[in-house]
C-alpha positions as a Python dict, from the first residue, in 0.01 Angstrom:
ca = {
    (1, 'M'): (0, 0, 0),
    (2, 'T'): (182, 311, -115),
    (3, 'I'): (76, 628, 100),
    (4, 'P'): (122, 934, -138),
    (5, 'D'): (191, 1303, -13),
    (6, 'H'): (-199, 1390, -25),
    (7, 'P'): (-357, 1219, 305),
    (8, 'L'): (-684, 1146, 147),
    (9, 'K'): (-535, 892, -152),
    (10, 'I'): (-377, 585, -94),
    (11, 'V'): (-284, 372, -397),
    (12, 'Y'): (-316, -12, -330),
    (13, 'K'): (-246, -311, -582),
    (14, 'G'): (-244, -4, -885),
    (15, 'H'): (-605, 149, -748),
    (16, 'V'): (-663, 458, -606),
    (17, 'F'): (-879, 474, -312),
    (18, 'T'): (-968, 829, -157),
    (19, 'Q'): (-1141, 934, 141),
    (20, 'Q'): (-1421, 1219, 45),
    (21, 'N'): (-1508, 1365, 319),
    (22, 'E'): (-1643, 1345, 687),
    (23, 'S'): (-1977, 1207, 562),
    (24, 'D'): (-1816, 907, 427),
    (25, 'N'): (-1726, 779, 761),
    (26, 'R'): (-1354, 839, 676),
    (27, 'Y'): (-1336, 536, 490),
    (28, 'Y'): (-1104, 499, 186),
    (29, 'R'): (-1322, 407, -114),
    (30, 'C'): (-1230, 308, -476),
    (31, 'W'): (-1428, 483, -730),
    (32, 'E'): (-1288, 333, -1048),
    (33, 'R'): (-1565, 177, -1244),
    (34, 'Q'): (-1324, -100, -1379),
    (35, 'K'): (-1327, -469, -1251),
    (36, 'G'): (-1572, -407, -986),
    (37, 'W'): (-1372, -187, -793),
    (38, 'Y'): (-1627, 82, -802),
    (39, 'G'): (-1743, 187, -432),
    (40, 'K'): (-1548, -92, -288),
    (41, 'R'): (-1413, -23, 85),
    (42, 'L'): (-1040, -57, 126),
    (43, 'H'): (-1054, -238, 465),
    (44, 'Q'): (-1296, -498, 307),
    (45, 'L'): (-1101, -587, 38),
    (46, 'I'): (-763, -625, 249),
    (47, 'W'): (-974, -858, 469),
    (48, 'I'): (-1089, -1077, 181),
    (49, 'E'): (-771, -1083, 36),
    (50, 'H'): (-619, -1265, 356),
    (51, 'H'): (-913, -1429, 503),
    (52, 'G'): (-1153, -1493, 194),
    (53, 'P'): (-1540, -1377, 167),
    (54, 'I'): (-1691, -1180, 441),
    (55, 'P'): (-2006, -1396, 528),
    (56, 'R'): (-2329, -1238, 556),
    (57, 'G'): (-2437, -1058, 872),
    (58, 'L'): (-2084, -951, 955),
    (59, 'C'): (-1864, -647, 925),
    (60, 'V'): (-1514, -577, 903),
    (61, 'H'): (-1453, -374, 1198),
    (62, 'H'): (-1137, -165, 1297),
    (63, 'I'): (-1017, -273, 1643),
    (64, 'N'): (-832, 30, 1752),
    (65, 'G'): (-1082, 266, 1585),
    (66, 'D'): (-907, 447, 1341),
    (67, 'K'): (-1087, 402, 1024),
    (68, 'L'): (-744, 461, 846),
    (69, 'D'): (-565, 193, 974),
    (70, 'N'): (-615, -72, 747),
    (71, 'R'): (-348, -309, 859),
    (72, 'I'): (-480, -674, 882),
    (73, 'E'): (-393, -717, 1239),
    (74, 'N'): (-627, -397, 1308),
    (75, 'L'): (-919, -568, 1137),
    (76, 'E'): (-1165, -821, 1276),
    (77, 'L'): (-1527, -926, 1168),
    (78, 'V'): (-1783, -868, 1414),
    (79, 'P'): (-2168, -948, 1380),
    (80, 'H'): (-2357, -582, 1254),
    (81, 'G'): (-2546, -523, 1565),
    (82, 'E'): (-2187, -559, 1757),
    (83, 'H'): (-2035, -292, 1492),
    (84, 'I'): (-2297, -53, 1550),
    (85, 'R'): (-2234, -87, 1931),
    (86, 'K'): (-1876, -55, 1899),
    (87, 'H'): (-1888, 246, 1697),
    (88, 'K'): (-2191, 402, 1951),
    (89, 'I'): (-1946, 382, 2254),
    (90, 'W'): (-1665, 536, 2068),
    (91, 'E'): (-1882, 818, 1962),
    (92, 'T'): (-1980, 898, 2316),
    (93, 'Q'): (-1620, 879, 2442),
    (94, 'Q'): (-1496, 1143, 2149),
}
């Protein structure tokens, strides 16, 4: 993964991922229309590359709460409801 000098842009496997704005929840997304990459979130692709498909009802969660830290050791699968609860806890702590 290469991180260029623009903090809102990452190149991963030759594809450009950008962080659009705060309303995008700070996730890096790919907006290239080729090969099914459009709208894909970087953390989900990294999970799939290491562990295979994400089962229905589960979400890839950033363990340390930093949505820009997409290292595999910072990602875990959690049920959707638990994922929502974890984010609500962090929002109240900030």
